[in-house]
N, C-alpha and C positions, 0 to 999 in steps of 0.2 A: 246534896249529892255532888260528888266530884265530876267536873266536866271533862277531865282528861281521859280520852278513850283508852290510852295505854294502861292507865290505872284500873279502869273497869275490866279490861281484858285480863290483867294479871289476877284480879280477884276471882274471876270466873275460871281461870286456869287452875288456880289453887283448889278451888271447890271441886273441879272435875277430877283432879289428881286424888283428892281425899275419897271421893265416891267411886273411884274406879278400881277398888280392891276386889279380889276374888278369894273365896275359900276353896282350897284344893284338897281333895281326898286322894291319898296315896294308898295303893294296894298293899295289903298284908295277906300273903298267900294262905296263912293259917286260919283266917277268919272266913266263915261261911258267907256267901253272897246274900243269902236271905237275912242273916243277922245285920249285915251292913245296910240293906234296904230298910229294915225296921228302924235302925238308928236314924237314917236320913228322914224317914217319915216323922219320927218323934222330935228330932232336934231341928231339922231344917224345914219342917212342914211340907215336905214333898208329897205329891200324890203317889199312890202305890206304883203306878207305871213309871213315873219319873224316877223314883227311888231305885227301882229294879234296873232301869237303864243305866243310871249313874254307877250302881254297884258293879254291873257287868262291864261297863266301859273302863272303870278303874282297874278291874281284873285283867282285861285284855290289853289296855294301853299303859297301865302302870299308874295312871292318875286321871282325875276328872274334876273339872270345875263344878262345884255343887251349889255355890251361892255367890252373890255379889252385893257390895254395899261398902259402908265405911269400915275402917279398921275397928272402931268401937263396936259396931253392929256385929261384926264377924267374930270378934274375940270370944264372946260368950259361947257361940255355937262351936267354935274350934275347941274350947276348953271342955265342953260337954262331950264332944266326940272323942277326945283324948281319954277322958275318964271312962268312956265305954270301950276303950281298947283300940280305937281306930287311929290312923295316922293322918292328921289334917294340918295344913299350914295356910297362912294368909300370904297372898302374892299380889302382883299387879296384873 
């Protein structure tokens, strides 16, 4: 193990950056809130209450953070949501 504290800190910072991604759902006015909630339950494994809250928040605010994790973890969920007709992107 490297005894250089700066090196250890750099590794931890890189790991933190990779894990600090979020999946953002953007509102599409033409899609029903209940449909969005069902998609979040199936794809993101949200509880029914959590899914409904995220669907409503994205409608009111225009977007909502719906999941967090690494880019790799979120890419599959994003792709599934897009196939279902939703607008989702990965951000920081």
